[in-house]
N, C-alpha and C positions, 0 to 999 in steps of 0.2 A: 245870506249872512255875510257881513263884511269880515274877510279874513286878513285884511291888511293891519299890521301893527302900527300904532301911533309912535311918534318919537319917544314918548314917555315909556311905552311898552318895550320898545327896543332897548332903551336904557336899563329898564328893569331886567330884561333878558340877559344883558351883559353882566349886570350885577350878580344875578343868580349863577350864571356860568362861571364867573371869576371866583365866586365864593366856593362853589363846589371844587374847582380846581385847586384851591388853596387849602381847603379844610377837610376834604373827604379823607377818612382815616386810611393811611397807607397800608397798615397791617390787614385791614378789612379787604382792601383791594387785592392784596396778595392772596388771601384765602379764596376770594371769589375766582381769581384767575386760575388757581389750582383746583377748583371744584371741591374744596374741602367742606365738610359739614360745619355749619356755623353754630356757635354757642350762644347762650343767653347774652353774655357780655358783648359778643359780636353784634347781635341785633340792636343792643342798646347803645353801641358806640356812636353810630350816625344819629340816632334819636337824640342823644344828649348834645351833640354838636348843634343840631337844629334848634333844640330847646334853648340853648344859650343865646342863639341868634334871634329867637322869638319867631321862628318859622316852622315850628313843629306841628301846628294845627291850623293850616290855612282856612279850613272850612268853618271853624268855630266862630261864634260871635265875638266881637272885640272885647266885650265886657268879661268874657270868661277866658281870655287869653288868645283869641284869634288874631289874624294879621290885618284884617280889614281890606284884603286884596279884592280887586274886581274879578269877575269870572275869567277875563282874559289873562290876568296875572296868575291866577291859580292854574290855568291851562298852561301858561308858559313854564311855571315852576314844575308841573308834572312832566312836561316835555323835556325840560333840561335835566331833571334827575334821571329820567329814563335814558336820554341820550348819553349821559355819563355813566350809565349802568350802575347807578347807586342802588344799594339794597333797599327793598321796599320796607317802609315802616309798618310794623305790625298793626293791623286794623282794630284789634279787639278793644283796646282802650280808647284810642284816638277817634276812630271812625264809627264805632258801634256803641259801646256803653256810655262813652262820654256824652254824645248828643242826647241819649236817653236821660242821663242825669241832669244835664242843664235844661232840658225841656220839661221833664216830669218830676224831678227830684225836689226834696225839701231844701231850704236854705242851708241846713246843717250838712246834708249830703253833698251839696255843691261845694261848700267851703272845705270839706274834708277831702273828697275824692278827686275833684277836678284838678287841683294843683299837683296831686301825686300822679295823675295820668299824664299831665303835660311834662313833668320832670322825668318820667320813666321810673319813678320810685316804686310804683306798683305795676306788676305785669299781670295782665288779665287773660282769662280764657272764657269760652262760651259753653254754657250747659243747656243746650236746646235738644239735640237729637237723642233719641233713646232706641233701644232695640224694639223694632215694631212701630216706632213713631219718629220717622225721619221726615219724608215729604208730607206725611199726614201728621204734622206736628201737634195739632189740636188733640190727638189721641194720647198724649203723654200721660204717664202713670206715676211719676215721682210725686209724692204727697208732702204737704206741709201742714201739720196739725197745730193749732194755736194752743200754747201752754203758758198762760200768763203773759209776760212781756217777750216771750220767745215763740218761734215756730220749731217744731221737731220735724226734720226733713228725712225722708227715706225714699230711696229709689236708685236708679242707675242711668247714667248718661254715657253716650258713646261717640266716637269720632271727635273727641275733645282735643282740638289742636293745641299742642305745646302746653298742655296742662301740667306736665312734669316740671315746668319752670314757674307756674303761675302763683302769684301771691293772693289774687282774688279771682272769683268767677261770678258771672251773672247767669242766673238759673231761672228757667221757667218751671214752676211747680204747681200742682193742683191743690187749691185750698178749699174747693167745694166739689165733692164727688157727685152731688145731685144735680149740678147745673149742666146746661148743654155744653157740648164739646169745647166750643171756643170761649165759653164763659167759665167762671170758677177757676181761672188760672191767675197766678200772681208772679211778680217779677222780683226776685230776691238777689241781693248782693251778698256773697258768701265768702268768708275768709277760708282760703284753701288749706290753711294750717289747722283748721278746726278738728277736734277729735271726732272720729267717725268717718272721715274722708279717706278713701283709698284710691290711688291712681295707678293703673296698670297699663303698660305700653302695648300698642298695636304696631307691629312692624309692617311697613308698606311693601309693595312689590319692588319699589326702588331701593329697598334696604334701609330706609330711614325710620328713625323713631320720631315721627311727627305727630301722630294722633294717639289717643288713649281712650281707655274705658275708665269711668269714674263711678265709684260706689259711694253712696251716702247712707250711713247707718246711724239713726238717732242723732243726727247733727243738729245742734242747737244754734239757731240763727235769730238774733234780736229782731223784733218787729220793726225797729228803727232802720233796719237795712232793707226794708221793702220799699221799692220805688213805685210811686203812684198808689192808687187805692187797692185794697184787697179785692181779689177777683177781677181786677181790671188790667191784669198783666198782658192780655192779648193786644191791648192798645199799644203798649210799649214794644211788644214783639213785632208787630207790623211796622211800626215806625223804625225800629232798628234794622229790620230786614230790608226796608227800602234803601236805607243808607248803605247796607252791606252790598246789595245788588248793584248799586251805582258804582261802588269801588271795584266790584268783580270785573267790570268791563275791561279795565286794564289797557286802554287804548295806547297810551304812550309806551308801555312795556312791549306791547305787541308790535308796534312800529319798529322798535329796535330789534325785536325778534325777526321781523321780515328782512331787515338789513343783514342780520347775521346769516340767515338762510341764503340770501343772494350771494353773500361773500363766500360761503361754503360751496355753493353751486357754480361759482366762477372758477373754482380751483381745479386744476387738472390732477387727477389721481391715477397713478400707474400708467401714465401716458395716454389715458383716454381724454376725449374732448370734455370740456366743462359741461356739467349737467344743464346749466342755464342755456346752452346752445340747443338743447332738446326742446322743440316747440311745444310738446305736451306739458313738460314740467314748467316751462316759461309761462304757459297759459294759466296753470294752477296758481303760480305766484301772482300774476296780474289780476286774476279774479279775487284773490285774497286781499290785495292792495285796494281794489275798488270797494269791497265790502268794508274794509277797515276805514277808508275815508268816509263812507256813509255813516259808520258808527261814530266816528270822531265828531261829525256835525251834530249828531243826536246827543252826544255827551255835552257839547257846548250849549245846546239848548237846555239841557237838564241843569247845567250849572247856573243858568240865568234864573231858574225858578227859586232856589234858596236865596239868591242875591236879592230877589224882590220880596223876601219875607215868607216864601213858601218852602215846605219840605219837599223831598223827592216824591214825585207822583208815579202814575203807572208807567211813565217812560223808563223808570228804573228797571222794570221787568223786561222792556225791550233791550236795554243795555246789557242786562244779565244774559239774556238768551244769545244775542249776537256776539257779545264779548267772549263768553265761554266757548261758543262754537268756533270762533276764530282762533282762540288759543289752542284748541284741540287740533284744528287744521294745521296750525303752525308747527306743532310738535310732530305731526304726521309728515309734513314736508321736510322737516329737519331730519327725521329718521330716514326718509327716502333719500335725502341728499347725502348723508354720510354712508349709506349703503351697508355693506356687510361689516364695516368697522363699528357700527352701532350695536352689533350683536353680543360680543364677548364682554358683558358687564357682570362683575361680581364684586360685592363689597370687599375691599382690601386686595383685589387681584392686582398683582404686579407691583405691590408696594415693598420697598426695602430691597436690600441686596443688589442695588443698581438695576433692578428690573423695572420695566415700564409697561403699562397697559398697551395692548395692541392698537396700532393705528394712530391717526393724528389726534392732538389734544382736544380739538373741538368735537370729536365724536364720543368722548368718554361719558358724557352725561346725557346723551341723546335718548337712550332707552329709558333710564330711570325718570327723566323729565316727562317723557311720553306717558309712562305709566301713572305718574303723579297727577298729571293734568286731566286724566280721564274723569277725575272727581268734579271738575268745575261745572259740569252741566247738572250736577246733583246738589251740591251744597248751596246755601243761601236760598233754598227752595228750588226744587227740580225744575228743569225747563218746561216740563209738561204742566206743572202748577203755574208757571209764569204765563204760559199761553192761555190758561183759564182766566187769569187775572186780566190779561189784555182783552180777551173776549168780553168780559163783563164790564171793565172800567173804560175801555176805549171804544169798542165796537157796540157796546150796549146789548149784548146777546144774553 
């Protein structure tokens, strides 16, 4: 694969780099540098800047608001936003339900929802996992019973990321109890302000309110908010998960993470030699960089598929497996690099009264980030499930 950028690509790279330098919200940068928990408004700040520029959905078709960029330009944009440590745009609308709607939705659904996703007017969450139906998603038990022009939805979803802020959610529900497991499932768009919806927080090991439990009790959902045919929601679910898995790879962010680890490991602490001088640690970093480069080439090949009119294929499972494993190894190396300074983490510890958390600033988020990233090999379909997909779709087993 030719990795040399053309003069046009280099000019585009400069344009992106200059735009970020001039337009990234200063208050957001400040919160990131301090390791503060980000609000809904913080997440939307960068989203809205990119929306005004027309760069918020590079992967979307041009007719729905995409940029028309080449795979190389999309790669450059991803690289530059990661290099500048820009906050990641939330994927639920832009990368997940948006593609489902413009691929399977009705003209009315496209006209209403797609502009609101692009502008950030609607914040989305994902209602897939349930207690007892996570990796085995097809065993979900949330039901939707037809009642005239509505469905009556009852059930429970869990691990629903940022549902406390969501305006809308996309939910998998069972509309035919007699059908086989992967049949009889429908894909509904549900207003999260509907009567009968209760959102309760799940506090993670890192102390964050990131995920939630969602209860649906006799929630009325218009049939017009079903995407695709009744009982054909599994088609939408597979399509969405392929897009989600591709995004989970996070190559550009991991490359920046490696540079941060190396910077930490070059620092002398308490008069000791830099950790990067240790050949065993240095070898771990080198092995991670080699794997990350291989993943980067795989991601570039996967980007070429959609550009040729194809959706993400089984390579998205490869990206998900390796990307999530690399992210976990990266947090492990970070925790190793900060040493004992990564241990004393408590929410609110050292705040106020001129007190400060123990140790250097770069160590304060090492432990909670490590805990949070343990989930990456599970969500989007566990890595064990992805290996089954590869065995079937790639190896023909």
